[in-house]
N, C-alpha and C positions, 0 to 999 in steps of 0.2 A: 293402761294408764288411767282411764276413767274409773275402773274398778278400784284401783289403789286409792285414788282421790276420794271416792265414796266411802271406803273403809276408814280412811283417816278422819273424814268428817263425822262419821258415826262415833268413833272413839272420842273425838273432841267434844261432841254433844254429851256423851255419857260423863265425861270428866267434868264438864260444866254443871251437869245436873247433880252429881254427887257433891261437888263443891258448894253448890247452893244449899243442899240439905245439911251439910256440915255446919254452915254458918247460921242456920236457923234451927236451934235445938227444940225438941218436942218429944212427946210420947204418943204411942199408939196402943190402944186398949182393945183386945180381942177376947170376946166371951164365947166359949165353945164347950158344950157338955157340962155346964155348971162350973166351969173353971174360967178364970180371967187371966189373960196373958198380957202383960204390960212390957212393951219394948220401945226402944227409941226409933225415931223416924229413919235414921241411917241403917239400922239393923233390918228394919222392915223392908226397906228398898233393896238391900243386898239380897235378902231372902227371896223376894219376888223375882229378881233377875236370875238367881240361881235356879229357882223352880222353872222358870220359862226356858232357860238353857237346857236343863235336864230333860224337859218334855220334848224339846226339839231334837236332842240327841237320840232319845229313845225312839222317836218317830223315824229318824233317818235309818237307825239300825233295823227296825222292823221292815222298812221299805226295801232296803238292800237285800234282806233275807228273802223277801217275797219275790224280788226280781232277779235273784241270783241265777236261776236256771236259764233265763233268757240272756243274761249277760255272758254266761259261759258259752252259750251257743253262738252269740254274736262275736265273741272273741275268736273262736275257732273258724267261724265263717270268714271273718276279716283276714285271718292268717292264710286261709285257703285262697282267697281272692288275691292277696298280695303275691303268693307263690305263682298263681296263674298269670298275673300281669307280668311278673318277672320272666316267666317262660315265654309269654307272647312277645315281650320286648327283645329277648334273646333270639327268638325265631325270626323276627323281622330284620334284626341286624344280620343274622346268618343268611337270610334270603337276599338282602342287599349286597352282601359280600360274595354271593355265589356258592355258599356251602349248602347244597341241597340236602345232604344227609342230616346235618344238625338242624336245619330248618324243619324237616319232616319230624324229627324227634321232638323238638320244642312244640310243634303244632299239635302232636298227639297229647303231650303233657298239658298244653293250654286248654285243649278241648275237655280233658278230664276235670280240670280245676275251674274252668269258666264256662258258663253256658253260652253257646254261639248265638242264641237268640238275644241275649242281653249285651253281647260285645261284638259289634260288626267287624272289628279288626281280625277276628279269627277267620272269617271268610276271605279277607284279603291275604292273610298268611297262607291259607290253603291254596288260593289261586296262584300266588307267586311261587309256592313250592312246586305246584304242578308244571308251571312254565319252566322252572329250573330243571326238572326231571324230563323235559321234552314232551310232556303230555299236554299239548296245546288244545286238543279237543276237550279234555277235562277242564282246563282253565277257562275255555270259552263257555262251557256249560255253567261254571261257577259264576262267571261275570253275568251271564244271562239270568241266573237266579237272583242276582243282586237287584235286577230291575224291578222286582216286585216289592222291594223295601224302599219307601220314600227316602230314608236316610242314606241308603246305599245306591240309589239310582244313578247319580252322577259318577260315582266310582265305577259302577258296572259299565256305563257308557264309555268312560275313559279307557277301561281295559279292552272292551270290544273294538274301540277305535285303534288302539295300538296293535291289536292282533290283526285287524284288517290291513293296516299299513304294512305289517310284517309279511303278510301273504301277497302284497301288491294289489289288493282289491280296493282301489281308490274310491270307487262308487260307494261301497259299503262303509268305508271310513268316513266319507263325507256325509253319509246318511246319519251315522251315529253322532258326528259332530254337529249336524243340524239340530238333532233332538236335544243335545246338551246346550247348544246356544239358545234354543227357544226356552229351555227351562231356567238357564242361568246365563244371561248375556255377559256377565262379568268374567266368564272363563275365556282366557286369552287363546288357549289352544283351539277351542271350538270356534271362536270368532275368526281366527286366522284361517282355519280350514274352509269355513263358509265363504270368507272373503276371496280366497284363491279360486274357489269354484265359480263365484260370480264373475271374477275377472277373466277366468278362462272362457266362460260362456259369452263374454262381451257385454254383460249386464252391468254397465258402469254406474248407473243410478243406484241400483241395489247395493253395489259395493261401497259407494260413497255413503249410503245410509248406515251401513255397518261401521264404517270408520267414525261417523258422527256418534254412533252409540258407544263405541270405544272411548271417544272423547268425553262423553257424559259420565261414564263409569271410571274415568281416569286410569285406564289400564296401561297406557303407553305414555311416553314422554311427549312434550309438545313438539319438539323438533322432529321426532320420528313420525308423529301424526302429520305434520305438514309435508314431510317427504313422501309419505304414502299418498296423500291427497294429490300432490303434484304429479306423481307417477301415473295415477289413475286418470287424472284430468288430461294429461298429455296423451295417454292411450285413447281416451275418448275423442280428443281432437284429431288424432291420426285416423280414427275409424270414420269420423263424420266429416272430414275435410272436403271430400268430393261430393257428398250428398246433401249434407246440412251444414252449410258453411257458417251461418250465424252462430249456431250452437258450438261448432268447433272453434270458432274464434274466441267466444266467451270462455270456453274451457281452457284454451291455450293461454289466454291472458291471465286467468285466475291461477293457473299452474306457475306461470312466470312470476306472479306476485308472491306466491308462497315460497318459491325457490328461485331467486333471481339468477343464480349461477348454475342452475341445472340446464345443461346444454340442449337436450331434446326439447324441453319446454321453451327455451329461448328461440330455437330454430323454428318451431311451429308457430310461435307468436309472431316472429318476423315474417314468416311466409304469409300469415294471415294479413299483416299490414301491407306487404308487397302486393298481395292479390287485390287489396282495396285501394291501390295506387297511393299508399301513404309511405313513400320511400324514406322520408326523413325519420319518422318514428321507428320504422323497422331497422334502419341503419344505425340509429342511435342505440337501440336495444342490443344489437349484435356487437357494436363497439364496446359497450359496457361489459359484456361477457368476455370479449376478446382480450381486454386489458387484464382481466383476472385469470382467465383460462383460455390460452390460445389453442383452440380445437380446430381440426381440419374441416369439420362439418360447419362450424361457424364461418370459417373463411369461404367455404364453397357457397353457402347461402348469401354471404355478403357480396362476393364477386359476381354471382349470377342473379343479382337482385332483379334486374330487368332482362327479360329474354331478348329484347331487341338491341341491346348494347353491342357495339363492335368489339373486336378483340382488343383494340387499343384502349377502349373505355374500361374494359375489364382489367387490363393491365394497370391502369391508373388507380382503380379501386383497390387492387391488390397491393400496390405500392403505398397507398394510404394506410392500409392495415399494417404493413411492415413498419411504417413510421411510428406506430403505437407500441410495437414490441420489437425492439432491435435485438440483434444477436439471438434470434430464435429460429430453430430449424423449421418450424411450421411456417413462419413468415417467409423464409427463403424458398421453401418448396412451393408455396402458393404463387409467389412472384415468378419463380422459374417456370411453372406450368403456364401462367398467363403470358409470359414472354414467348414461350414456345408456340402458343396458339397465335400470337401476333407476329410470328416469324422474326422475332428479335433474338437471333441465336446467340449473339455475343452476351447480351444481358442474361439470357436463360442459362448459359454455361457458367457465367460468373456466380449466379445465385445457387446453381447446383453445386459448384465447387465450395461455396461458402457453407452450404448445408452439409457437405461431406466433411468439412473440417469440424463442424459443430457436433454432428452425430452421424457417423457412417452406418447407415441401415439400408434396408431393402428398397424403400421408396426413392432414396437418393440415387442409387445405382440404376434403377429403372428409368428415372428421369434423365440421367446421363445417356443411357442407351437410346431413349427417344430422341434426344437432341442430336446424338451422333447419326442416327438413321435419317433424321429430317435434314441435316446440314451436310455432313461430309460423306455419309453412306459408306463408312469404313466398316466392312463386315467383321474384320478381326477385332476391332475395338468394341463393336456391338456385342459380339460373343463374350468378350472379356468382361464387359459390364454386367451382362446377364449372368455369367458364372459367379461373379462377385455378389450379385444380388441374391443368388441362391444360398450362398454361404454367410451372408451378412445377417445381423440381428433382425428379427421380424418387426414389422411395423405394429404400433398399437391398434387394437381393434376391440369391438364389443364382444366380451367373453362371458359366458354363463354356463356353469356346470360342464366345462370342457368343450362347449360348442362355441366356435368362432363365427361371428356374424359381422357383415359390413354395415348393417343398419341396426339401430336400437329397437328393442321391443319391451313392452311393460312386464312381460312374464317370461319365464324360462321355458323353452320348448321341450325340455326333458322332464323337469319336475313340476312345472306350473307355478314355481315360486315367484312371488311379486318382487319387482325391483332386483332381479338377479343379475342383470347385465352390468358389467364394469368395463371401463375404458382402460385397458392395459395391454401390454405386449403378451401374446400367447406364449405358452411354454415351448421352449426349443426342443427339438428332437434330441434323443439320446446320442445319436451318431450323425455325422455330417451327411448331407445329401450326396455330395460329390466326393469321391475318394481323393486323398492327397496324391499329387502328381510327383513321380520320381523319374526324372529323365534318364538317370544313369542305369535304371533297371528296365527301361522301356524296350530296348532292343532285345535283351535277353528274355523278357517275358513273352514277346511275340515272335521270337526267332524260330523259324521252322527247322525241323530236324532234316538234315541233308544226308542221304545215303549214297554211296558210290554206285554207279550203274555197272553191272557185270559186263565185261568185255573179254574177248579172246584175241589172241595174236594170230594174225593171218600171215603165214610166210609167203615170201615172193615165189613166183613159179620157178621151179627147178631147184629150190633149196630144200633140203631134207631136214626134218626136225630131229635133233639129237635124241636118241632113245633113252640115254641115261639122265636126261633132265627131268627133275620132279615136276609133277603137274601143277603144284601150287607155288612154283618159284616165280611166277609172273604176277605182279601186283596190279590189280585193276586201277584205272584212273578215270574219273568222271570229268566230262567236259562241261563246265558251267561258266558260260560267258558272264563276266562282271562279278563273279563270286569267288574265283580263285586267283590269288595274286602270285604270279610266277616270277620269282626273283631271278637275278642273274648270277647266282652262285655257281662256281665251276663244278662240273660233274666229276666225281672221283673216277680215277682210272680203274678199270676192272682188273681183278687179280689174275695173274698168268695161270692158264690152265695147263694141266699135265698133258692132255691130249690135244693135238692140233685140230683146229676147226676145219671142217670140210672146205676144200678149195672151191672157188666159184666155177660154175659150169659154163662152158662155151665162152670163157673170158669175160664174163659179166662182172660188173663192179660189185663190191660187197653190198649185202642187203641192208637197207636203212628203213627203219619204221616210218610210217606216215606221221604227219604232224598231229593228227587226231588220234593216234594210237598210243597206248601206254608203253613206257620205256622201262625195261628191267633195270633196277638199281638206281632209278632217278631219285634224288633227294626230296624230302618233304618241303613244302612251301607254306607260306602263311596265307590265311584266308581273311578277306576284308569283312567287316561287320555288315550285317544286313541293315539297310536303311528303309524305314517304313515310308511309303508314299504319303505326302501331305498335300492338302489343298493349295491351290495357287495363291490364295490370300493369307495363308498361314505364314507369319514372319519367321517361323523356325526357331532354333536355339542358337545361342552364341557359339563361337568357335573355341571357347575355353574348355570344352569337354573333349576336344580332339585327342588330347594326350591320354585321357582315360580310355577312349575308344581304341587308340593304337596299342595301348598296353594290354587290352583284352583280346587281341588276336590270338588265334591258335593255328596250329598246322593241321592241314587235312591229309597230306601225304608225307 
């Protein structure tokens, strides 16, 4: 735009100049070689301008001819560089998409067209290609070679850091992160790694300095920064609470100021107030948190604010908390437990049943079992509540990286990640702990196999056994008291035999089998179901399944 304006101004000035000459006629006399040339002023001006333009054009032509070899060389060099950058870009895209073959081809083409000393991205493409092909040792060597170049040093440290993390060598990874953080504090990945190391070592002051450095470089948002500082200050307060109480109290109060609704910070600050006999300020702090986030740890700290309080005093404090959050399961549970400690079983049962209506979960059934054991001592009911507690949804707990903890911690015990614990219900198991109960199949599942005992018929003295009777014509019969149901069906009359039976000897009566001996031709009878023995306190099952049991009988004989 400025060039166009300057060009227009020059044209406008020339136009004004020629106009001024045209309005003022005159002549110009030039003597050269004995000749005199007389021309007007306008013609002379035009001739001068034409001569100057011609000289400039001739100079430009001579200059271009002189520089033409260099221009041709520069043209082909630029074309080669453009092709090399195009191959480099294609190779990086292929490496990012996981195409190792194409990345290797583009890398070779880029190396031919671009000097690796002048373009560091060629080394990056080479290292990524080696990683895609599984040559991690070669990739590590390429990253180590980058450390000698000041422009590539941070890239090499980043690559070595990722390789160490992949191998699980956290010490080496943190070493490379520390070098990168010392060279460039604005690197978030390096600062976070060093921060986790300091927190894991318990060096809270050094960790807080790193966070302040992140604040100065504006790496993270203000809310995230306050959250991190609150977590670290809470961890510092927990570590120093028993040894250096003043520093722990200051850290807890600062953490509560940064995050007023952060439960661990509020509990630590309240404990610090309670230890200093400032019950009012500590209770007010917990009440503020309870109104917005009814947490069981807040309720526990509030109820047990004074160790010397009686059980009824704790019950009154629990009821005060409940008045702040009505129709809440945590309120009902804390009042129910306090009432149980105070032996107020009616109130405890009412609160437990109210919590059961609000949210039937594990802690509610356990509370009902404790009340039943302390009050009625009905073992059947206690086992019923315990069984329901096993099948009920689990209570919320502190969970981090699959680890369930009853207490909060500033870092994860698995990965060392800061602020990893979350208050939520753990993941349920894929299958129930207790198998579903099927009463109708219980008897058949545990029914033992009953085999008849082999017996023989012993004839009375003086009675001869018929010779033509087959050996297997006598069916054995097992004597099982309480297992065989002998019905009163009439016995069928035996078919008349062609040969007369032998007459009794010495006038004795006909031989009759004993009561415990099998009888030939006796009809089959039904067998009663086996009943499993049950404990004395087991209420058993209703009688509505008797019809099913009767229909499942079978004949043994």
